[in-house]
C-alpha positions in Angstrom: -58.7 62.3 -27.1 -60.9 62.5 -24.1 -59.7 62.0 -20.5 -62.6 61.2 -18.3 -62.7 60.8 -14.5 -66.3 60.9 -13.3 -67.2 60.7 -9.6 -64.4 58.4 -8.8 -63.4 57.6 -5.3 -60.2 59.3 -4.2 -58.5 55.9 -3.5 -59.3 54.6 -7.0 -57.9 57.7 -8.6 -54.7 57.5 -6.7 -54.2 53.9 -7.6 -54.9 54.7 -11.3 -52.3 57.4 -11.3 -49.7 55.4 -9.5 -50.2 52.6 -12.0 -49.9 55.1 -14.9 -46.5 56.3 -13.7 -45.2 53.0 -12.4 -42.7 52.3 -15.2 -40.8 55.4 -14.4 -41.1 55.5 -10.6 -37.4 54.6 -10.3 -36.5 57.7 -12.3 -38.5 60.1 -10.1 -37.4 61.7 -6.9 -39.5 61.3 -3.8 -40.6 64.9 -4.1 -41.9 64.4 -7.7 -43.8 61.3 -6.6 -45.4 63.4 -3.9 -46.5 65.9 -6.6 -48.0 63.0 -8.6 -50.1 61.9 -5.7 -51.3 65.5 -5.1 -52.2 65.7 -8.8 -54.2 62.5 -8.5 -56.1 63.9 -5.6 -57.0 66.9 -7.7 -58.2 64.9 -10.7 -60.5 62.8 -8.5 -62.8 65.9 -8.3 -62.6 66.9 -12.0 -66.0 66.9 -13.9 -66.2 65.0 -17.3 -64.6 67.2 -19.9 -63.8 66.8 -23.5 -60.4 67.8 -24.5 -61.6 69.0 -28.0 -64.1 71.4 -26.5 -62.1 73.1 -23.7 -58.6 74.4 -23.4 -56.3 73.7 -20.6 -57.2 77.0 -19.0 -60.9 76.1 -19.0 -60.1 72.7 -17.5 -58.4 74.4 -14.7 -61.6 76.3 -13.9 -63.2 73.1 -12.7 -60.8 73.0 -9.8 -61.3 74.7 -6.5 -58.6 77.3 -5.5 -56.9 74.8 -3.2 -56.7 72.2 -6.0 -55.5 74.8 -8.4 -52.6 75.4 -6.1 -52.0 71.7 -5.8 -51.6 71.2 -9.6 -50.0 74.6 -10.3 -47.3 74.3 -12.9 -48.5 70.9 -14.2 -50.3 69.8 -17.3 -52.6 66.8 -17.4 -50.6 64.5 -19.5 -51.8 61.1 -20.6 -49.4 59.2 -18.3 -49.3 61.9 -15.6 -45.7 62.8 -16.0 -44.9 66.3 -14.6 -42.9 68.7 -16.7 -39.3 69.6 -16.0 -38.8 71.8 -12.9 -38.5 75.5 -13.7 -35.2 77.5 -13.5 -33.1 74.4 -14.0 -33.9 72.9 -10.6 -33.4 69.1 -10.2 -36.7 68.6 -8.4 -39.8 70.3 -7.2 -40.1 71.7 -3.7 -43.1 70.7 -1.5 -44.5 72.1 1.7 -42.1 70.2 4.0 -39.8 72.4 6.1 -36.6 70.3 6.2 -35.1 72.8 8.7 -37.9 72.1 11.1 -37.3 68.3 10.9 -33.6 68.9 11.4 -34.2 71.1 14.4 -36.5 68.5 16.0 -33.9 65.8 15.4 -31.2 67.9 17.1 -33.6 68.6 19.9 -34.3 64.9 20.4 -30.6 64.1 20.5 -30.0 66.9 23.0 -32.7 65.7 25.3 -31.2 62.2 25.2 -27.8 63.7 26.0 -29.3 65.6 28.9 -31.2 62.6 30.2 -28.1 60.4 30.0 -26.0 63.0 31.9 -28.6 63.3 34.6 -28.9 59.5 35.0 -25.1 59.2 35.0 -24.8 61.9 37.7 -27.3 60.2 40.0 -25.7 56.8 39.5 -22.3 58.2 40.4 -23.6 60.2 43.4 -25.3 57.2 44.8 -22.4 54.8 44.3 -24.3 52.5 41.9 -22.0 50.6 39.7 -24.2 47.8 38.4 -25.2 50.3 35.6 -22.3 52.5 34.5 -22.7 56.0 32.9 -21.8 54.5 29.5 -24.3 51.7 30.1 -27.0 54.2 31.0 -26.4 56.1 27.8 -26.5 52.9 25.9 -29.8 51.8 27.4 -31.4 55.3 26.8 -30.3 55.0 23.2 -31.8 51.6 22.8 -35.1 52.8 24.3 -35.1 56.0 22.1 -34.4 54.0 19.0 -37.2 51.6 19.8 -39.7 54.4 20.4 -38.7 56.4 17.3 -38.8 53.3 15.1 -42.3 52.5 16.3 -43.6 56.1 16.1 -42.1 56.8 12.7 -43.4 53.5 11.2 -39.9 52.2 10.4 -38.4 55.5 9.3 -36.4 56.1 12.5 -33.2 56.7 10.6 -34.5 60.0 9.4 -34.8 61.2 13.0 -31.6 59.7 14.5 -29.4 59.9 11.5 -25.6 59.6 12.0 -22.8 60.1 9.6 -19.4 58.4 10.0 -17.7 61.6 8.7 -19.3 63.6 11.6 -18.1 61.0 14.1 -14.5 60.9 12.7 -14.2 64.7 12.4 -16.0 66.1 15.4 -16.7 63.3 18.0 -13.7 61.1 18.0 -10.8 63.7 18.1 -11.9 65.3 21.4 -12.1 61.9 23.1 -8.7 60.8 21.9 -7.0 64.1 22.6 -8.4 64.3 26.1 -7.1 60.8 26.8 -3.6 61.9 26.1 -3.9 65.4 27.6 -5.2 64.2 31.0 -2.9 61.2 31.2 -1.1 60.7 34.5 2.5 60.5 33.2 4.2 58.9 36.2 2.5 55.5 36.2 2.2 55.6 32.4 5.9 55.9 31.7 6.8 53.5 34.5 4.8 50.9 32.6 5.5 52.1 29.1 7.2 48.9 27.9 4.3 46.7 29.1 1.8 49.1 27.6 3.5 49.0 24.2 3.7 45.2 24.3 -0.1 44.9 25.0 -1.0 47.6 22.4 1.2 46.6 19.5 1.9 42.8 19.9 -1.4 42.2 21.6 -3.5 44.0 18.9 -1.7 42.1 16.1 -2.2 38.7 17.9 -5.9 39.5 18.6 -6.5 40.4 15.0 -5.0 37.2 13.7 -6.8 35.0 16.2 -10.2 36.6 15.7 -9.8 36.5 11.9 -8.7 32.9 11.8 -11.5 31.9 14.3 -14.3 33.6 12.3 -12.9 32.2 9.1 -12.9 28.7 10.6 -16.4 28.8 12.0 -17.6 30.1 8.7 -16.0 27.2 6.9 -17.6 24.8 9.3 -21.0 26.2 8.6 -21.5 27.5 12.2 -21.7 31.2 11.1 -21.9 33.2 7.9 -19.0 32.4 5.7 -16.4 35.2 5.1 -13.2 35.0 3.1 -9.9 35.1 5.1 -9.2 38.8 4.3 -12.7 40.0 5.4 -12.4 37.9 8.5 -9.1 39.5 9.3 -10.4 43.0 8.7 -13.2 42.2 11.2 -10.5 41.0 13.6 -8.7 44.3 13.3 -11.7 46.5 13.9 -13.2 44.5 16.7 -9.7 44.4 18.5 -10.0 48.1 19.2 -10.9 48.3 23.0 -12.7 51.1 24.7 -12.8 50.5 28.5 -14.3 53.9 29.3 -16.8 52.3 31.7 -14.0 50.4 33.5 -11.8 53.5 33.7 -14.7 55.6 35.1 -15.2 53.0 37.9 -11.4 52.9 38.5 -11.5 56.6 39.2 -14.4 56.4 41.5 -13.3 53.4 43.6 -9.5 54.4 43.5 -7.8 51.3 42.1 -4.0 50.8 42.0 -2.3 53.5 40.0 -0.2 51.1 37.9 -3.3 49.0 37.0 -5.1 52.1 36.0 -2.1 53.1 33.8 -1.9 49.7 32.2 -5.6 49.6 31.3 -5.7 53.2 30.2 -2.4 53.2 28.2 -3.2 49.9 26.5 -6.6 51.1 25.4 -5.3 54.4 24.1 -2.5 53.0 22.0 -4.5 50.0 21.0 -7.1 52.2 19.4 -4.5 53.9 17.3 -2.8 50.6 16.3 -6.2 49.0 15.4 -7.1 51.9 13.1 -3.7 51.8 11.3 -3.7 48.0 11.1 -7.2 48.0 9.6 -6.2 50.5 6.9 -3.1 48.6 6.1 -5.1 45.4 5.6 -7.4 47.1 3.2 -4.5 47.2 0.8 -5.0 43.5 0.1 -8.5 44.2 -1.3 -6.8 45.4 -4.5 -3.4 43.6 -4.2 -2.6 39.9 -4.4 -1.5 38.4 -1.1 2.2 37.5 -1.3 5.3 37.8 0.8 6.3 41.0 -0.9 2.8 42.5 -0.4 2.9 41.5 3.3 6.3 43.3 3.7 4.9 46.3 1.9 1.8 46.3 4.2 4.1 46.1 7.2 6.1 49.0 5.9 2.9 51.0 5.3 1.8 50.3 8.9 5.1 51.6 10.2 5.1 54.6 7.9 1.6 55.6 8.8 2.2 55.2 12.5 5.6 56.9 12.6 4.5 59.7 10.3 1.4 60.4 12.4 3.4 60.3 15.6 5.9 62.8 14.1 3.1 65.2 13.0 1.4 65.1 16.4 4.6 65.5 18.4 6.0 68.2 16.1 2.7 70.2 16.3 2.7 70.0 20.1 6.3 71.1 20.3 5.5 74.0 17.9 2.7 75.0 20.2 5.0 74.9 23.2 7.4 77.3 21.5 4.5 79.5 20.3 3.3 80.0 23.9 6.8 80.2 25.4 8.0 83.1 23.2 4.6 84.6 22.2 4.1 86.5 25.5 0.5 85.3 25.8 0.7 84.3 29.4 -2.0 86.3 31.2 -1.6 87.7 34.7 -3.6 86.1 37.6 -6.0 89.0 37.6 -6.7 89.0 33.9 -9.4 86.4 33.6 -10.4 87.4 30.0 -6.8 87.2 29.0 -6.7 83.6 30.3 -9.7 82.7 28.2 -8.1 84.1 25.1 -4.9 82.2 26.0 -6.9 79.0 26.3 -8.7 79.7 23.0 -5.5 80.0 21.1 -4.5 76.5 22.2 -7.6 74.8 20.9 -6.7 75.0 17.3 -3.4 73.2 17.6 -4.7 69.6 18.2 -7.1 69.9 15.2 -4.2 71.2 13.0 -2.3 68.0 13.8 -5.4 65.9 13.1 -6.2 67.6 9.8 -2.6 67.6 8.6 -2.3 63.9 9.2 -5.6 63.1 7.5 -4.7 65.4 4.6 -1.4 63.4 4.1 -3.4 60.1 4.2 -1.9 59.2 7.6 -3.8 58.6 10.9 -5.3 61.7 12.5 -6.1 59.7 15.6 -2.5 58.7 16.2 -1.4 62.3 15.6 -3.9 63.9 18.0 -3.2 61.3 20.6 0.6 62.1 20.7 -0.2 65.8 20.3 -2.2 65.6 23.6 0.5 63.6 25.4 3.3 66.0 24.3 1.2 69.2 25.0 0.5 68.0 28.5 4.2 67.6 29.1 5.5 70.8 27.6 2.9 73.3 26.3 0.7 73.3 29.4 3.6 74.6 31.5 3.7 77.8 29.4 0.2 78.7 30.2 -1.2 80.8 33.0 -2.7 78.9 36.0 -6.2 80.0 35.2 -5.8 78.9 31.5 -4.7 75.5 32.6 -7.8 75.1 34.8 -10.1 76.3 32.0 -8.6 73.9 29.5 -8.6 70.9 31.8 -12.3 71.4 32.6 -13.2 72.1 28.9 -11.4 69.1 27.5 -12.9 66.8 30.1 -16.4 68.2 29.6 -16.2 68.0 25.8 -14.8 64.5 25.8 -17.5 63.3 28.2 -20.3 64.8 26.0 -18.8 63.3 22.9 -18.4 59.8 24.5 -22.0 59.9 25.9 -23.4 60.9 22.5 -21.5 58.1 20.8 -23.0 55.5 23.2 -26.5 57.0 22.8 -26.2 56.5 19.1 -24.8 53.0 19.4 -27.8 52.1 21.5 -30.2 53.7 19.1 -28.6 52.0 16.1 -29.6 48.6 17.4 -33.2 49.4 16.2 -32.8 52.3 13.8 -30.1 50.8 11.7 -31.9 47.9 10.0 -28.9 45.9 9.0 -28.2 42.3 8.1 -28.4 40.9 11.6 -26.7 37.5 12.0 -27.1 36.4 15.6 -24.9 33.3 15.1 -22.1 35.4 13.7 -22.4 37.9 16.6 -22.3 35.0 19.1 -19.1 33.5 17.7 -17.5 36.9 17.4 -18.0 37.3 21.2 -16.4 34.0 21.8 -13.5 34.9 19.5 -12.6 38.2 21.2 -12.7 36.6 24.7 -10.3 33.9 23.6 -8.1 36.3 21.6 -7.7 38.7 24.6 -6.8 35.8 26.9 -4.4 34.5 24.3 -2.3 37.7 24.3 -2.8 39.2 27.8 -1.6 36.3 29.9 1.4 35.1 27.7 2.7 38.7 27.3 2.4 39.3 31.0 4.5 36.2 31.7 7.1 37.3 29.2 7.4 40.8 30.6 7.6 39.5 34.2 10.6 37.4 33.1 12.4 40.6 32.0 11.3 42.7 35.0 12.9 42.7 38.5 10.9 40.6 41.0 9.6 43.7 42.9 8.1 45.3 39.7 6.5 42.3 38.1 2.8 42.6 37.0 0.6 40.7 39.5 -1.7 38.0 38.3 -4.7 40.0 39.5 -3.7 42.9 37.3 -3.4 40.6 34.3 -6.9 39.2 35.1 -8.4 42.8 35.2 -6.6 43.6 31.9 -8.3 40.6 30.3 -11.6 41.5 31.9 -11.5 45.1 30.9 -11.6 44.4 27.1 -14.8 46.3 26.3 -15.5 47.5 22.8 -16.8 50.9 22.0 -16.4 54.0 19.8 -13.4 53.0 17.7 -14.8 49.6 16.7 -18.1 51.2 15.9 -16.5 53.9 13.7 -14.5 51.3 11.7 -17.6 49.1 11.4 -19.6 52.0 10.0 -17.2 52.3 7.1 -17.1 48.5 6.4 -19.9 48.7 3.9 -17.7 50.8 1.6 -14.7 48.7 2.3 -16.0 45.1 1.8 -19.5 45.4 0.3 -22.9 46.4 1.7 -24.2 43.0 2.8 -21.0 41.8 4.5 -20.3 45.3 5.9 -23.8 45.4 7.4 -23.3 42.0 9.0 -20.0 43.2 10.6 -21.7 46.3 11.9 -24.5 44.3 13.5 -21.9 41.9 15.1 -20.0 45.0 16.4 -23.2 46.5 17.8 -24.0 43.3 19.6 -20.5 43.1 21.0 -20.5 46.7 22.3 -23.9 46.4 24.0 -23.1 43.2 25.8 -19.6 44.1 26.9 -20.6 47.5 28.2 -23.6 46.2 30.1 -22.2 43.0 31.4 -18.5 43.7 31.9 -19.1 47.3 32.9 -21.8 46.3 35.4 -19.6 43.8 37.1 -16.3 45.7 37.2 -16.7 47.0 40.8 -17.5 43.5 42.0 -14.3 42.2 40.3 -12.2 45.0 41.8 -13.4 44.1 45.3 -12.9 40.3 44.7 -9.4 40.7 43.5 -8.5 43.4 46.1 -7.4 46.1 43.7 -8.2 49.2 45.7 -5.5 51.5 46.8 -5.3 52.9 50.3 -3.9 56.4 49.9 -5.8 58.4 47.2 -4.3 61.8 47.7 -0.8 62.5 46.3 1.1 65.5 45.1 2.8 65.4 41.7 5.8 67.5 40.8 5.6 68.5 37.2 9.4 68.1 36.8 9.0 64.4 37.6 6.3 63.6 35.2 8.1 60.7 33.6 9.1 57.7 35.5 11.7 58.4 38.3 14.1 61.2 39.0 17.8 60.8 38.4 18.7 62.8 41.4 16.6 60.8 43.9 17.6 57.4 42.7 14.7 57.0 40.3 11.8 57.2 42.7 8.6 58.5 41.3 6.7 61.5 42.7 4.6 59.1 44.8 6.5 57.6 47.7 7.4 54.0 47.1 6.2 53.0 50.5 2.8 54.3 49.6 2.9 52.3 46.4 3.5 49.1 48.3 0.3 49.7 50.2 -1.7 50.6 47.1 -3.4 47.2 46.8 -4.8 47.2 50.3 -1.7 45.5 51.8 -2.0 42.4 49.7 1.4 41.2 48.6 0.0 39.6 45.5 -1.6 42.8 44.3 1.2 45.2 45.2 3.5 46.5 42.5 6.2 48.7 44.0 7.5 51.7 42.0 10.4 50.7 39.9 13.8 52.3 40.5 15.1 53.2 37.1 18.6 51.8 36.3 21.1 54.5 35.3 21.9 52.9 32.0 18.3 52.1 31.0 16.7 53.7 28.0 14.1 55.4 30.2 16.8 56.9 32.4 18.7 58.2 29.5 15.6 59.8 28.0 14.8 61.3 31.4 18.2 62.8 31.7 18.0 64.2 28.1 14.5 65.6 28.8 15.7 67.4 32.0 18.9 68.7 30.4 17.7 69.7 26.9 14.0 69.4 26.1 12.4 71.0 29.2 14.6 74.1 29.2 14.0 74.4 25.4 10.2 74.0 25.4 9.1 75.3 28.8 9.3 78.6 30.6 11.6 78.7 33.5 10.2 81.5 35.7 7.6 79.6 37.6 6.6 76.0 38.4 3.4 74.7 39.9 2.2 71.9 42.1 -0.5 69.5 41.1 -2.6 68.1 43.9 -5.0 65.2 43.2 -7.7 64.8 45.8 -9.9 61.8 46.7 -12.2 62.5 43.7 -9.3 62.7 41.3 -9.9 66.5 40.9 -6.8 68.4 40.1 -5.8 71.5 42.0 -2.9 73.8 40.7 -0.9 76.1 42.9 2.2 78.1 42.2 5.5 77.0 43.6 9.2 78.0 43.1 10.8 76.0 40.4 13.6 73.7 41.8 17.1 75.0 41.3 18.6 71.6 40.7 21.0 71.4 37.9 18.7 69.0 36.1 16.2 71.8 35.7 18.5 74.5 34.5 
């Protein structure tokens, strides 16, 4: 048989070869297809030869040295199929340096991270709140995604690739841990009951309302139709709030401490609840919905949350004993010893996270409570310099991770070419606004009935809680895994709706937060207070339950407005919080903290923390 290609144009040869191998293209890797194209380019310059007169070695002599290299290792088969790769390899290697591409991709992402940080710094230093730091990162990500998508010809996902596993293992844990580690315990524990009500009851109510709403609009033909379970799963993932923008502005403009604690505490616990609730609902993908299955799912929710809480708390208490009895506390002059001391602490939060994930619990819940407990016990067993190093490190790492997440969320709006359903996204926005109002305002009224008149939550605080319901990292991470949970097409639609919700809430709500704070008069007058570490939970027994911040200062927190003021609550002796405080002072603190030295925490106007040594009180409660 004679194969003849005589003075054929390069384009015609490539077409002929591609047609020849077309039936098997689906079985070939991209690298092998590239070799076929290179082989076609070589054959376009081959002279007319007769297979009966020349051997394969002679045929190769008709090729130039460059073309010999191009077809090295191949025979000219009738249909152009390449032989099996040598040495048992699955595919042929071509002259594309994948490490170079990866390096350029990382460089691009680092440049975006640097640019976002610079923009955020300038916005903060100039007091510009119309565009927040998270909003700036989001906009930079959107622009980068648009440019990369245009330059790469629709292949931008190869330059701005993102794996959900990388997010869950390396980006999310530092953000969640720092939230618990840097928490201001006084206002948090003063409002702990309200925070739990918003986080647990509120998230459940929001999930049900969003799920029923999206199911209803689908049945009416106003949006893409989902079954009830998938709609409820979407309600669970979109109910995870992330008011990082609002909290950043809170810190800059110095809002009321109790309002800050309510928004912060609700968002932190809400994230954990939303994740566990989403995982619990997934059970119904393989089980029939029944009363028994619902009870089992509820038990699963309680087991995951309680087990994760136990792992995080136990790990933190173990770290407290480790540093208390390990004699690792460096002297003030030993700076390197303090660095080593801080380095030893870094592995404990990840141990809690990995242990919970390994037991199929929630690593997010575990690392959150690990951070809260470590800030209450373990940090007091460290040297002063180690405390400063860790505080700065955790804040820096969490800020970089959060910024990177928002950059990628912005880039995903163009790079991730998913099943965009604008109608579904619009109705999801309406649903979350209604759902948040449906649980924030009724729960506030219910809790105010149970609270003394002087500690009731003001209406303006409830309005800001409703307003601060931005969506962010947690909702995005759950949406990324939706394709595997409910199917590719529906999962892609939920991801697109989540992206739309995040972008609009961060830009619109984040940009108007400062205006709402001023309108509702939520600033505090005095922004410099001293906190006693032995009074970190709400109220001291010996001083009648007053918090470290003077109650008269609390009354003026809201700029003198009676409607916005929320005085510090005096804890009743028989209350659960008072009993825990008494037990904490008598048993837990002496057990898990060193006794030789206390310290004083001073928070300045910029919310920067200054630590200084002070004699530990000799009160019987601290013995």
